[in-house]
C-alpha positions in Angstrom: 31.2 -30.9 -5.2 31.0 -27.9 -7.6 27.8 -29.4 -9.1 26.0 -29.5 -5.7 26.7 -25.9 -4.9 23.9 -24.5 -7.0 21.5 -27.1 -5.5 22.5 -25.9 -2.0 22.0 -22.3 -3.1 18.5 -23.2 -4.3 17.7 -24.9 -1.0 18.9 -21.9 0.9 16.7 -19.7 -1.2 13.7 -21.9 -0.6 14.4 -21.9 3.1 14.6 -18.1 3.2 11.4 -17.8 1.2 9.6 -20.2 3.5 10.9 -18.3 6.6 9.7 -15.0 5.2 6.3 -16.6 4.4 6.0 -18.0 7.9 7.0 -14.7 9.5 3.6 -13.4 8.3 2.0 -15.9 10.7 3.7 -14.5 13.8 1.4 -12.0 15.6 3.0 -8.6 16.1 2.4 -6.6 19.2 1.2 -3.3 17.7 -1.8 -1.9 19.5 -4.7 -3.5 21.2 -6.0 -6.9 20.1 -9.2 -6.8 18.0 -10.0 -10.6 18.2 -13.3 -9.7 19.7 -14.2 -8.1 16.3 -14.2 -11.4 14.3 -18.0 -11.2 13.8 -17.8 -7.6 12.6 -14.8 -8.4 10.3 -16.7 -11.3 8.8 -19.8 -9.1 8.3 -17.9 -6.2 6.8 -15.8 -8.4 4.5 -18.9 -10.3 3.4 -20.6 -7.1 2.5 -17.5 -5.9 0.5 -17.3 -9.2 -1.4 -21.0 -9.4 -2.0 -20.6 -6.8 -4.7 -19.2 -9.6 -6.9 -21.7 -12.4 -6.1 -22.6 -14.9 -3.4 -20.0 -15.1 -0.6 -18.5 -18.1 1.1 -16.2 -17.4 4.1 -13.3 -19.8 4.3 -11.4 -18.6 7.3 -10.9 -15.6 9.7 -7.5 -15.3 11.3 -5.7 -12.9 13.6 -2.4 -12.4 11.8 -1.4 -9.2 13.7 -2.6 -8.1 17.1 -4.6 -5.3 15.5 -5.6 -6.9 12.2 -7.9 -9.7 11.2 -7.8 -11.3 7.8 -10.9 -12.9 6.3 -10.5 -15.3 3.3 -13.3 -16.5 1.1 -14.7 -17.1 -2.3 -17.3 -15.4 -4.5 -19.7 -17.3 -6.7 -21.8 -15.7 -9.5 -24.9 -17.4 -10.8 -22.9 -19.9 -12.9 -19.7 -20.8 -10.9 -17.2 -20.0 -8.3 -15.1 -17.3 -9.9 -12.9 -15.5 -7.4 -11.2 -15.7 -4.1 -10.7 -12.7 -1.8 -8.6 -11.6 1.1 -10.0 -8.9 3.3 -8.0 -7.0 6.0 -9.9 -5.5 8.9 -8.9 -3.4 11.9 -12.0 -1.6 13.0 -13.2 -1.4 9.4 -12.1 -2.9 6.1 -8.6 -1.5 5.3 -7.7 -3.7 2.4 -9.5 -6.0 -0.1 -8.0 -8.2 -2.8 -10.1 -10.1 -5.3 -8.4 -12.8 -7.4 -9.9 -14.8 -10.2 -9.9 -18.6 -10.0 -8.1 -20.1 -13.0 -9.3 -23.6 -13.9 -6.7 -26.3 -13.9 -5.4 -27.1 -17.3 
């Protein structure tokens, strides 16, 4: 019994982390919806990402009532090198570029 307690603690921690991650998927009611701005969000985020190479949009989601999130990747002349996450309300309000690390 004493040996299973740490395992249960680990399961509880994993469940809490999963719940916190899923909570980000729940739309929040803050301000008017901007779902109609998906084309503008895609265009603005593409323009932002284009500084780093050719852009491929993977997905556009409404995570919050007033915020769209655009995900994609950027390819330079040789290979896909980065992924990005772009936050848009009525303009780009956040942009994260992450390198893609090849599998070992």
